[in-house]
Phi, psi and omega in degrees: 000162185222147171267136178241137179235113167293119190243116176239012177088352180295161176303319177295322179286323175299313182299318179299324177290322177299315183292316178301320179295323177291320176293317178304320179296317178285315184273356184056054178246160173277152174237130177238123173263118181242132179246136170258132192235110168297133182288143170053030181248088183299319179300310178306311180300315182298316178300331178262006173080016181276338171227167176282142176309138177087350186278158172286152180295129179221103188297325180294319177299314183303311180301313174303313181292318181290316179304316176302315181294317172308301180307320176291335174275321179201093189305332183276358178290149163266140181254130179227145170237156181227137179258141177232174178298161189303319177244046176300131177289163173311320179298330179290322182293319186290326181289318173305310180302314180302321183296312178299316176306315179293319182302316180270002179056054186297136175276320177221148177242127176252113184253122174267102178200144178278356178218011177294133170084002172284163178298324178248111177234157179291135181301336186265008184278121180288323175302314180297326177288323181285326181294344182275351177305138182245012178265006180202162175279152178238134172244121181257119177265112183251356179226133177282336181279184187303153182268174173267002179267120184308311180298320180292318181306315181292319176292328176293324177293321173305320178298328178298320173298318182296322183301325176301330186271329185264349183284000000 
């Protein structure tokens, strides 16, 4: 089985990956960080911090940045990307993530989102769409800061150090 982390490089996605790594270490599971990337959409990539604002779309740069962030958060994680159409709606991104989750037979999905899984979620929330899956357990990470679980607290403190390196 595998733990899957939808990863966009945000602080909450980084925190979700760190927490997935802590769980994986204890439970001897693999961790897969997955990013869905719209093709040739420089504005989308810049808005997510994958390229510098005003830069041309460069998939290699995007993958290098995201891969480095994944490695900094949890070096044992595997990083995978999926490409979708340039102007793919949020629903397409959710469906692609769900397909990967099913494909790898994920046992748990760690979602970094401040609104995923709440009774009232934004219709456009990728995290909310992933959190509704019933084929796997979902851990929703709503805070990038330390958790109340001591081991996770220690690893989350390390994340603060990592963020200095990846910003």
